[in-house]
C-alpha positions in Angstrom: -301.4 118.7 10.9 -303.5 118.1 7.9 -301.6 114.8 7.2 -302.3 113.7 10.8 -306.0 114.4 10.3 -306.0 112.4 7.1 -304.4 109.4 8.8 -306.9 109.5 11.7 -309.9 109.6 9.4 -308.4 106.7 7.3 -307.9 104.6 10.4 -311.5 105.3 11.5 -312.8 104.2 8.1 -310.7 101.0 8.1 -311.9 100.1 11.6 -315.5 100.2 10.6 -315.9 96.6 9.3 -314.5 95.1 12.5 -316.7 97.4 14.7 -319.7 96.5 12.6 -318.9 92.8 13.0 -318.7 93.2 16.8 -322.1 94.8 16.9 -323.6 92.0 14.8 -322.0 89.3 16.9 -323.4 91.0 20.1 -326.9 91.2 18.5 -326.7 87.5 17.4 -325.7 86.4 20.9 -328.7 88.2 22.4 -331.1 86.7 19.8 -329.7 83.2 20.5 -330.4 83.7 24.2 -326.7 83.3 25.2 -326.7 86.5 27.2 -327.9 85.6 30.7 -326.8 88.9 32.2 -329.0 91.0 29.8 -330.4 93.2 32.6 -327.0 93.7 34.2 -325.5 94.6 30.8 -328.2 97.1 30.2 -327.7 98.6 33.6 -323.9 98.9 33.0 -324.5 100.6 29.6 -326.9 103.1 31.3 -324.4 103.8 34.0 -321.7 104.4 31.4 -323.9 106.9 29.6 -324.6 108.6 32.9 -321.0 108.9 33.8 -320.2 110.7 30.6 -323.2 112.9 30.9 -323.0 116.7 30.5 -325.5 119.5 30.9 -325.0 122.7 29.0 -326.8 126.1 29.4 -326.5 129.8 28.6 -327.1 132.6 31.1 -329.2 135.7 30.9 -327.1 138.5 32.3 -330.2 140.5 33.3 -331.9 137.7 35.3 -329.0 135.3 36.2 -331.3 132.4 35.2 -329.7 129.5 33.3 -331.4 128.4 30.0 -330.6 124.9 28.8 -329.2 124.4 25.3 -328.1 121.4 23.2 -324.6 120.0 23.7 -322.3 120.9 20.8 -321.9 117.3 19.7 -324.6 117.1 17.0 -322.9 115.9 13.8 -325.6 117.3 11.5 -324.2 120.2 9.4 -320.9 119.9 11.3 -319.1 120.8 8.0 -320.7 124.2 7.9 -319.3 125.3 11.3 -316.0 126.0 9.5 -317.3 129.1 7.6 -317.1 132.6 9.1 -320.0 133.7 6.8 -322.3 131.6 8.9 -323.5 128.0 8.6 -326.0 129.1 6.0 -324.0 131.9 4.3 -326.2 134.7 5.7 -323.2 137.0 6.2 -321.0 139.0 3.8 -317.2 138.8 4.4 -314.0 139.5 2.5 -313.5 135.9 1.4 -310.9 134.6 3.8 -311.5 132.7 7.0 -311.6 135.1 9.9 -312.2 138.3 7.9 -314.7 140.9 9.2 -318.3 140.3 8.3 -321.7 141.9 8.1 -325.1 140.2 8.1 -327.0 140.2 4.8 -330.1 139.6 6.8 -331.1 142.7 8.7 -332.6 140.8 11.7 -329.2 139.3 12.4 -327.4 142.6 12.7 -326.5 143.6 16.3 -327.4 147.0 17.8 -324.7 149.6 18.2 -322.0 148.7 20.7 -319.6 150.9 22.6 -316.6 149.3 20.9 -317.9 149.0 17.4 -314.6 147.6 16.0 -315.3 144.2 17.6 -318.7 143.7 16.0 -317.5 142.5 12.6 -315.7 139.6 14.4 -318.8 138.4 16.3 -318.3 134.9 14.9 -315.0 134.6 16.9 -315.6 136.8 20.0 -317.9 135.1 22.5 -319.7 137.2 25.1 -321.1 135.9 28.4 -324.7 136.2 27.1 -324.2 133.3 24.6 -321.5 131.4 26.4 -322.0 127.6 27.0 -321.6 126.8 30.7 -321.2 123.1 31.7 -321.9 120.7 34.5 -320.3 117.3 33.9 -320.0 114.0 35.8 -316.3 113.6 34.9 -313.7 115.8 33.0 -314.4 116.2 29.3 -312.1 117.4 26.6 -313.0 118.3 23.0 -310.6 118.9 20.1 -312.0 120.3 16.9 -310.0 121.1 13.8 -311.0 122.4 10.3 -308.5 122.8 7.4 -308.3 123.4 3.7 -305.7 124.4 1.1 -301.9 124.3 1.5 -299.1 126.2 3.2 -299.5 129.1 0.7 -303.3 129.7 0.7 -304.8 127.3 3.3 -307.0 127.9 6.3 -306.7 126.3 9.8 -309.2 126.5 12.7 -308.3 124.7 15.9 -310.5 124.7 19.0 -309.8 123.0 22.3 -312.3 122.8 25.1 -312.1 121.4 28.6 -314.8 121.0 31.3 -314.7 119.6 34.8 -316.7 119.9 38.0 -315.2 120.8 41.4 -318.4 119.4 43.0 -321.9 118.7 41.9 -322.8 122.4 42.0 -319.6 124.0 40.6 -318.3 123.6 37.1 -315.1 125.0 35.5 -313.6 125.0 32.1 -311.6 126.7 29.4 -311.7 127.2 25.7 -308.8 127.9 23.3 -309.6 129.1 19.8 -307.1 129.7 17.0 -307.7 130.8 13.4 -305.0 131.1 10.8 -306.2 132.0 7.3 -303.4 132.5 4.8 -305.9 133.6 2.1 -306.5 132.6 -1.5 -305.8 136.2 -2.6 -302.8 138.3 -1.9 -302.3 140.2 1.4 -305.5 139.1 3.2 -304.2 136.7 5.9 -305.8 136.5 9.3 -304.5 135.2 12.6 -306.8 135.2 15.6 -306.3 133.7 19.1 -308.5 133.7 22.1 -308.5 132.1 25.6 -311.6 131.9 27.7 -311.8 130.7 31.3 -315.2 130.2 32.8 -317.0 128.8 35.8 -320.4 128.5 37.5 -322.0 127.7 40.8 -325.7 126.7 40.7 -327.5 126.2 44.0 -331.0 126.7 45.2 -330.4 130.1 46.7 -327.2 131.3 44.9 -326.2 131.1 41.3 -323.0 132.6 39.9 -321.5 132.6 36.4 -318.2 134.2 35.4 -316.1 134.4 32.2 -312.6 135.8 31.8 -311.5 136.3 28.2 -308.4 137.4 26.2 -308.5 137.9 22.5 -305.9 138.9 19.9 -307.0 139.4 16.3 -304.7 140.3 13.4 -306.1 141.0 9.9 -304.0 142.0 6.9 -305.8 144.4 4.6 -305.5 144.3 0.8 -308.1 147.0 0.0 -309.7 144.7 -2.6 -308.5 143.7 -6.0 -307.5 146.5 -8.5 -310.0 145.5 -11.2 -313.1 143.3 -10.9 -312.5 141.9 -14.5 -309.7 139.7 -13.1 -312.6 137.7 -11.6 -315.6 138.6 -13.9 -313.8 138.3 -17.3 -310.3 136.8 -17.1 -310.3 136.5 -20.9 -309.5 140.2 -21.1 -306.0 139.5 -19.9 -303.3 138.0 -22.1 -302.0 135.3 -19.8 -303.4 133.0 -17.2 -302.9 133.6 -13.5 -303.8 132.2 -10.1 -305.9 134.0 -7.5 -302.8 134.8 -5.6 -301.4 136.7 -8.6 -304.4 139.1 -8.9 -303.1 142.6 -8.0 -304.6 144.2 -5.0 -304.8 147.8 -3.7 -302.7 147.6 -0.5 -299.5 145.8 0.5 -298.4 146.5 4.0 -301.6 147.3 6.0 -302.9 145.6 9.1 -305.7 145.9 11.6 -304.8 144.5 15.0 -307.1 144.2 18.1 -306.9 143.2 21.7 -310.3 142.4 23.2 -309.9 141.5 26.9 -312.0 141.6 30.0 -314.3 139.6 32.3 -317.8 139.4 33.4 -319.6 138.1 36.5 -323.4 137.5 36.8 -324.7 136.2 40.2 -328.1 135.9 41.8 -329.2 135.4 45.4 -332.7 134.4 46.3 -334.8 134.6 49.4 -337.6 132.1 49.7 -338.8 128.9 51.4 -338.8 125.2 50.9 -342.0 123.5 49.9 -342.6 119.9 51.0 -344.0 117.7 48.2 -345.8 114.7 49.7 -345.3 111.3 48.3 -347.2 108.0 48.7 -346.2 105.9 51.7 -345.5 103.0 49.5 -344.2 102.7 45.9 -346.9 100.9 44.0 -346.5 102.0 40.4 -344.4 99.5 38.3 -343.6 102.0 35.6 -342.3 104.5 38.1 -340.2 101.8 39.8 -338.7 100.6 36.5 -337.6 104.1 35.6 -336.1 104.7 39.0 -338.1 107.9 39.5 -340.6 108.6 42.3 -344.1 109.9 41.6 -342.8 113.3 42.7 -340.0 113.3 40.2 -342.4 112.2 37.4 -344.7 115.2 38.4 -341.8 117.6 38.4 -340.6 116.5 35.0 -344.1 117.4 33.6 -343.6 121.0 34.6 -342.8 123.5 31.9 -339.2 124.2 31.0 -337.6 126.7 33.4 -340.1 126.0 36.2 -337.6 123.9 38.1 -333.9 123.3 37.6 -332.4 119.9 36.9 -331.1 120.0 40.5 -334.6 120.2 41.8 -335.5 117.1 39.8 -332.4 115.3 41.0 -333.5 116.0 44.6 -336.7 114.0 44.1 -334.9 110.9 43.0 -334.9 108.0 45.5 -331.6 107.1 47.1 -331.2 103.9 45.1 -332.3 105.5 41.8 -329.0 104.3 40.1 -329.9 100.6 40.8 -332.1 98.6 38.6 -335.8 98.5 39.9 -338.4 96.0 39.0 -342.1 95.8 39.5 -342.0 92.8 41.8 -340.1 94.7 44.6 -341.7 94.8 48.0 -343.5 98.0 48.9 -341.0 100.5 50.4 -341.4 103.7 52.2 -340.7 106.9 50.2 -339.3 110.1 51.7 -341.1 113.4 51.2 -339.0 115.7 48.9 -338.5 119.4 49.2 -338.3 122.0 46.5 -336.9 125.5 47.0 -339.3 128.3 46.0 -337.7 131.7 45.4 -339.7 134.8 46.5 -337.3 137.7 46.1 -334.0 137.7 44.3 -331.1 140.1 44.0 -329.1 140.1 40.8 -325.8 141.8 40.0 -323.8 141.7 36.8 -320.3 143.3 36.6 -318.4 143.9 33.3 -314.8 145.0 32.8 -313.4 145.5 29.3 -310.0 146.6 28.0 -310.2 147.0 24.2 -307.5 148.3 21.8 -307.7 148.6 18.1 -304.5 149.4 16.2 -304.3 150.4 12.5 -300.9 149.9 10.9 -299.6 150.9 7.5 -296.0 150.7 6.3 -296.8 152.5 3.1 -298.3 155.8 2.0 -302.1 155.5 1.6 -302.4 158.8 -0.2 -303.5 157.0 -3.4 -306.3 155.2 -1.4 -307.7 157.7 1.1 -308.2 161.3 0.0 -307.9 163.2 3.3 -304.7 163.6 5.5 -305.0 165.0 9.0 -301.7 164.0 10.4 -298.1 164.0 9.1 -295.8 161.0 8.4 -296.2 158.5 5.7 -296.5 155.4 7.9 -299.4 154.9 10.3 -299.4 153.4 13.8 -302.6 154.4 15.5 -304.1 153.1 18.7 -307.8 153.5 19.5 -308.6 152.4 23.1 -311.7 151.9 25.2 -312.1 150.9 28.8 -315.5 149.8 30.0 -316.7 149.4 33.6 -320.4 148.4 33.9 -322.6 147.4 36.8 -326.1 146.0 36.6 -328.3 145.7 39.8 -331.8 144.3 39.9 -334.4 143.2 42.5 -336.9 140.6 41.4 -340.2 139.4 42.8 -340.8 135.9 41.5 -343.9 135.0 39.5 -346.7 132.7 40.6 -346.5 133.6 44.3 -350.3 134.0 44.6 -353.3 134.1 42.3 -353.4 137.9 42.3 -349.8 138.2 41.1 -349.2 135.6 38.4 -346.4 137.6 36.8 -342.9 138.4 38.1 -341.5 141.9 38.4 -337.9 143.0 38.0 -336.6 146.5 38.7 -333.1 147.3 37.6 -330.5 150.0 37.2 -327.3 150.1 35.0 -324.3 152.3 35.3 -321.8 152.3 32.4 -318.5 154.1 32.5 -316.4 154.4 29.3 -313.0 155.9 28.8 -311.8 156.5 25.2 -308.4 157.6 23.9 -307.3 158.3 20.3 -304.4 159.9 18.5 -304.6 163.7 18.4 -302.7 166.5 16.7 -300.6 166.9 19.9 -300.3 163.6 21.7 -303.4 161.6 22.6 -306.9 162.9 23.2 -309.0 161.3 26.0 -312.7 161.3 26.5 -315.0 159.8 29.1 -318.8 159.1 29.2 -321.1 158.1 32.0 -324.4 156.5 31.2 -327.2 155.7 33.8 -330.1 153.5 32.9 -333.2 152.6 35.0 -336.0 150.3 34.1 -338.5 147.7 35.0 -339.6 144.4 33.6 -342.8 142.3 33.9 -342.5 138.6 33.0 -344.2 135.3 33.0 -342.0 132.3 32.0 -343.6 129.2 33.7 -346.9 128.9 32.0 -347.9 126.0 29.8 -349.8 128.2 27.4 -348.7 131.8 27.4 -345.4 133.4 28.4 -344.4 137.0 28.0 -341.8 139.6 28.9 -342.3 143.4 28.9 -339.4 145.8 29.5 -339.2 149.6 29.7 -336.1 151.6 30.4 -334.7 155.1 30.0 -331.1 156.3 30.0 -329.2 159.5 30.3 -325.7 160.7 29.5 -324.6 163.8 31.4 -327.6 165.7 32.8 -330.3 165.0 30.2 -332.6 162.0 29.9 -334.0 161.0 26.6 -332.9 157.6 25.4 -335.5 154.9 26.0 -336.2 151.3 25.1 -339.6 149.6 25.1 -339.6 145.9 24.3 -342.3 143.2 24.5 -342.3 139.6 23.5 -344.8 136.8 24.0 -345.0 133.1 23.2 -348.2 131.1 22.8 -347.8 127.3 22.7 -350.9 125.1 21.9 -351.3 121.4 21.1 -352.9 121.0 17.7 -353.7 117.7 15.9 -350.9 115.9 17.7 -348.5 118.8 17.1 -347.0 121.4 19.3 -347.5 124.8 17.6 -346.0 127.9 18.9 -346.5 131.6 18.0 -344.0 134.1 19.1 -344.8 137.8 19.0 -342.4 140.7 19.4 -342.4 144.5 19.4 -339.9 147.2 20.3 -339.3 150.9 20.1 -335.7 152.0 20.7 -334.7 155.7 20.7 -331.0 156.0 21.4 -328.1 158.3 20.6 -325.5 156.7 18.4 -322.5 155.4 20.4 -319.3 157.3 20.8 -317.3 156.3 17.7 -320.2 157.3 15.4 -319.9 160.8 17.0 -316.1 161.1 17.4 -313.2 159.5 15.6 -309.6 160.7 15.0 -307.0 159.2 12.7 -304.6 160.2 9.9 -307.1 159.7 7.1 -310.5 159.7 8.8 -311.7 162.4 11.3 -315.1 163.4 12.4 -316.8 165.2 15.3 -320.6 164.8 14.8 -323.6 166.1 16.5 -326.1 163.3 15.7 -329.8 163.0 16.4 -331.1 160.0 18.2 -331.9 157.0 16.0 -335.5 155.7 16.5 -336.1 152.1 15.5 -339.6 150.6 15.7 -340.1 146.9 15.1 -343.0 144.5 15.1 -342.7 140.8 14.2 -344.1 137.3 14.6 -342.8 133.7 14.2 -344.9 130.6 13.8 -343.3 127.2 14.4 -344.8 123.7 13.7 -342.5 120.9 14.9 -344.6 118.2 13.2 -344.5 119.9 9.8 -340.8 121.0 10.3 -342.0 124.5 9.4 -341.0 127.9 10.6 -342.5 131.2 9.3 -341.3 134.6 10.4 -342.1 138.2 9.6 -340.6 141.5 10.8 -341.4 145.1 9.9 -339.1 148.0 10.8 -339.5 151.8 10.6 -336.2 153.6 11.3 -335.9 157.4 11.7 -332.5 159.1 11.6 -330.8 155.9 10.5 -327.1 156.2 11.2 -324.5 154.4 9.0 -321.0 154.6 7.5 -320.7 155.9 3.9 -317.8 155.9 1.5 -317.5 159.0 -0.7 -315.3 159.6 -3.8 -313.2 162.8 -3.4 -310.7 162.6 -6.3 -312.1 160.8 -9.3 -310.1 159.3 -12.2 -311.5 158.7 -15.7 -310.3 156.9 -18.9 -312.2 159.0 -21.4 -315.8 158.9 -20.1 -315.2 155.7 -18.1 -314.8 156.0 -14.4 -311.7 154.1 -13.2 -311.5 154.9 -9.5 -309.8 157.5 -7.4 -309.4 158.3 -3.7 -312.2 158.4 -1.2 -313.1 159.0 2.4 -315.3 157.3 4.9 -317.8 159.3 6.9 -320.7 158.9 9.2 -324.1 159.7 7.7 -327.6 160.1 9.1 -330.7 160.2 6.9 -333.5 162.6 7.8 -336.2 160.5 6.2 -337.6 157.3 7.6 -336.6 154.0 6.2 -339.1 151.2 6.0 -338.0 147.6 5.9 -339.8 144.2 5.7 -338.2 140.8 6.3 -340.0 137.5 5.6 -338.5 134.1 6.2 -339.5 130.5 5.6 -337.8 127.4 6.9 -339.1 124.1 5.7 -337.6 120.6 6.0 -338.7 117.5 4.1 -338.0 113.9 5.3 -338.6 110.8 3.1 -336.8 107.9 4.6 -333.1 108.5 4.1 -333.8 111.5 1.9 -333.7 114.9 3.5 -334.2 118.3 2.0 -333.8 121.5 4.2 -334.6 125.0 2.9 -334.3 128.5 4.3 -335.6 131.4 2.2 -335.5 135.1 3.3 -337.2 137.9 1.4 -336.3 141.5 2.2 -337.5 144.8 0.9 -336.2 148.3 1.8 -337.4 151.7 1.0 -333.9 152.9 0.1 -331.7 150.4 -1.7 -328.6 152.7 -1.4 -328.7 153.8 2.2 -329.8 150.4 3.6 -328.9 147.9 0.8 -330.1 144.3 1.3 -330.5 141.4 -1.1 -334.1 140.8 -2.1 -333.7 137.0 -1.7 -331.2 135.1 0.4 -331.4 131.3 0.3 -329.9 128.1 1.7 -330.8 124.6 0.5 -329.3 121.3 1.7 -330.2 118.0 0.0 -328.7 114.9 1.6 -329.0 111.2 2.4 -328.8 110.1 6.0 -327.9 106.5 6.8 -325.6 104.2 8.7 -322.6 102.2 7.5 -321.9 98.9 9.3 -324.6 99.8 11.8 -322.2 102.2 13.7 -321.2 105.0 11.4 -323.8 107.7 11.0 -323.4 109.3 7.6 -324.7 112.3 5.8 -324.0 112.6 2.0 -325.3 115.6 0.3 -325.0 118.9 -1.6 -325.9 122.3 -0.2 -326.3 125.7 -1.9 -325.8 129.3 -0.7 -327.4 132.1 -2.8 -328.4 135.8 -2.7 -329.7 138.1 -5.4 -327.7 141.0 -6.7 -327.7 144.2 -4.7 -325.5 147.3 -4.0 -323.7 145.6 -1.1 -321.8 147.8 1.3 -318.1 148.1 0.6 -315.3 147.8 3.2 -313.1 150.6 4.6 -309.9 149.2 6.2 -309.0 152.4 8.2 -312.2 152.0 10.3 -312.6 148.3 9.9 -316.3 148.7 9.0 -318.6 148.2 6.1 -319.9 151.4 4.5 -322.4 152.2 1.7 -321.1 152.9 -1.8 -321.0 156.4 -3.3 -324.0 156.7 -5.6 -322.3 159.3 -7.9 -319.8 156.9 -9.5 -318.6 153.3 -9.5 -321.7 151.6 -8.1 -321.1 147.8 -8.0 -323.6 145.0 -7.5 -322.6 141.7 -6.1 -324.6 138.4 -5.9 -326.5 136.1 -8.2 -323.9 133.4 -7.9 -324.9 130.1 -6.2 -322.1 128.5 -4.2 -322.4 124.7 -4.3 -320.6 122.3 -2.0 -320.7 118.5 -1.8 -319.9 116.8 1.5 -319.6 113.5 3.4 -320.3 114.0 7.1 -319.7 111.2 9.6 -320.4 110.5 13.3 -318.8 107.5 15.1 -319.4 107.4 18.9 -317.5 110.4 20.3 -316.0 111.5 16.9 -317.3 113.7 14.1 -315.4 114.1 10.9 -316.2 115.3 7.3 -314.7 115.9 3.9 -316.2 118.6 1.7 -315.7 119.9 -1.9 -316.4 123.5 -1.3 -317.6 125.8 -4.1 -317.2 123.0 -6.7 -319.1 125.1 -9.3 -316.3 127.7 -9.3 -315.1 128.5 -12.8 -311.7 130.0 -13.9 -313.5 131.3 -16.9 -315.1 134.1 -14.8 -318.2 134.8 -12.8 -319.6 137.2 -10.2 -318.0 135.5 -7.3 -317.8 138.4 -4.9 -318.8 138.5 -1.2 -318.3 142.3 -1.0 -317.4 144.9 -3.7 -313.9 144.1 -5.0 -313.4 141.2 -2.6 -313.8 137.8 -4.3 -314.9 134.8 -2.3 -312.6 131.7 -2.1 -312.4 129.4 -5.2 -312.9 125.6 -5.2 -311.1 123.9 -2.3 -311.2 120.6 -0.5 -312.0 120.8 3.2 -311.5 118.4 6.1 -312.7 118.5 9.7 -312.5 116.5 12.8 -314.1 116.8 16.3 -313.2 114.3 19.1 -314.5 114.1 22.6 -312.4 112.6 25.4 -313.8 111.4 28.7 -311.1 111.3 31.3 
């Protein structure tokens, strides 16, 4: 496949001179006045663009309201979408493509989920909340492929997307995603596959969005390399070796996971149609030229989210797709109508079937200290079935001057069934969770929008869990700029989810009675579009912080030097409060074709062992942006990923989670190694492609090139990528 990709990219580059000449010839004909059908040609080009148009949005599962997002065809930083540690390297992982990850930036970490084993794979598993729904004029297909390395250590990531409309209101599509990472180090291969089928119906009164997904993930576990000096100081060893020849802790160990299910969010609104009066004659030349009525122009001036694109389309004149000129005779315009929702009923249903299997065809007695079940080999299934229903009644905002805000009252019922291996057969558990709450919101103001949510939950017969969340956004014009200030605050008091309290396996077993974790947060973000500036600050106070911890049980020494041993992984909960501060700065500079983008994040924590975070995490991208032959958009640059040294969490294969290091012995710091990559990124019509020299500052002479303790990151490699859109 990589040879096919290279041939396609070469053909595109060879075709550039001819395409550029065609563009210049067309421009010369226009300048010379030999194009008598200029208006007709412009109209045909506009129609061609309209016929290949696509609208993309996400859905809020609690409101059922679409929120428009950019179409995933932007070529900027396309080369960075290949990395599972994030486009800016803000996540730790085990080095290989598709390996489990954890955010180095605390604000990016998700809250506890029912099925915690899926969370380290959030780069691959896509929930409905962030899914991109589509509405397209004609069928669209996208094929995206990233690759590096060879048949022994290479990585391949293939994605195929298809979108089509059944009618103007109903869109359908599917996405197939496949990752195969062989790994630059021994016994760390990954093979992930998912299939997602989705659809949406968006009308005035009724909106429905659904997603059906099936995921299979397979990760081979090597337990890390035997000794860090194979990477830090290769000169200690008598002969040279490749990364594949570095010995690792585990040979025949796998984590496999099935993550399947579906989700439906739909919303029905009661309301009325408001007639918007128009002038009896069309008199404004500008309006006629654009093909929009006065009404449509007025509607477009409303704030985002006030009216859907369908509402705007309804205000278009019948002949809006025909060229209009200012010398047309006055014509009668029809009054348009807009649906105004008053009361809405919202329902979200979730169904999940999740299985995580831990396999070991070897004895792990020299890796894990505790043994709770017989037999040398391991074949353990941990299962979870989720049935969830969300119901809400909403009173829309802006109905009268005394009630400018909207109100939403909701209830959630979650049923979870769990099964795990026991001493005699399988042990099964079930939990019922009921949540009730209310929300006050304002989302259509030009100046200030806000959302305040309060909810409380119970499991069994006792109430006690609660969530209080508030967020607001103030947008003001200032010196020709649009400056926005976002404020947020929350207080979440919740019992840790099931697998923090109960877990059973051959080497790890716990039955914990844990206190509720209380997390208080306050933060703000300031954005200036004119200055390309974003400032953000978040402060946390966490009581009864709950986390996974590795602990040495049997220790080995060579004289006084600690050399390792066997360990266990447990759930820990600190009695003291932990304070955390996160400050971030994003600033971009533009000077003609020169561009410099920077992201800096500073973090400080009151306990660097229980909640370890790098003090500084940075990403910088310096590049030239220009065109070749007037048609090929090009970015040529170098980017850097960096974080300072810290006691990063280690990884425990038996639970598939990151856990803090034992402070008594063997503490390891990772970081303080910039990863530099050079790239050429291209965009030609419906095609994006790139070539990248990743981690070109890698040295075989040694260095602290670790993403997690005892897990080196990939060495230098050459990466290629291609994304092609087809309009049928």
